[in-house]
Structures are given as C-alpha cells and as structure tokens.
N, C-alpha and C positions, 0 to 999 in steps of 0.2 A: 120379766118375774127371776127369782132365782130359785134355784135349786130344792129340792126336798129338803135337805138337807141341811139348807143353811137359816140360820136363824133370824134372817132378815129379807125380806123384799124390794123389788128396784121397775119405780112407775121409770119409765123414759118419756121422755116430753112428744106430746100430742095424748099420750096415751091413760086411760085414768086406774085407779084399786080399783079393783069388784070384787074382791072380800076381805075382809082384812080381819085379822086376830085381834081381841082385846087387848094392849097393853103392844102388841109387835113393833115389832122398827122396822121401816122404811125408808128408802132414800129416794124423795121428790125428783129429776137433774131439771135444773133449772137452766133455761134456758141465754142459746151464748151472747141473747143481747142482752143479759143479764149477768153476762160475762160469766154460763159454765158451772158446773159440778155440781151438787148434791143438798139438800136439805136435808138433810134428817135428824127421823122423829118417832116417834109411836103414836098408835092409832086407839079409840076411845069413842066409842059412842058422842059421836055427834064434833070431833076436837080431834083435832092434830095437834101435838105437841110440840113441837120445836127443838129435841135436848143440848145443840150448839150453837152457840151463838151468831156461825158467823159458814157460810157454804165450805162442803169438805170434796176434797176429791172421794170416786169411788173407792181407793183403796187406804184410803188412812182412816177415811168412817169403816169399813173391814175392822182394819188395823184397835181401831179403838173402842169397836164390838168386845173386839175377841180378846182387848185387855177388862171389859166389863165381865166380861163369863170368866177370864181368868181371876181376875178380884174377888168377885164374888163365890170361885170354887175355895177358898183359901181361907173364906169367913163359916164357911158350913163345911 
C-alpha cells in the first residue's frame, strides 16, 4: 500500500484491498500474463470504476493523478 501522505492505494498481485475510502484512487496490478501494468480507478460501495481505458505503469498513473490534482487546484 502507498504511504499515508499519498492520495492513492496500491494493490499488488495476490493481495486484496483490505480497506477503501469512498471515491479513493486505487491501482490494481495486473498479472504479467495479461500484460502487466495497473488498472487505475476509484472505489465506491460495491463498485470499482476504472478511470482510464487502458492499463498504465505505476509512474504513468501517478503522473496522471498529479495532473488531475493540479488542474483541480487551478479551478478553485
């Protein structure tokens, strides 16, 4: 899992998401056989909503979240 100051959680292959925050960002690692990478999405009650239509590397996903945070800060 990510550090406490991060705004996302990481679930590695073979692990499960023990606790989630409503609307929280989560990276789910894909199997190597499926091509690797991570699905990035948000958690809600009874559903995981995928944000991007394709798997991303952890680095790409974190950059994406940083851009979202920056764009949001410009709007407020």
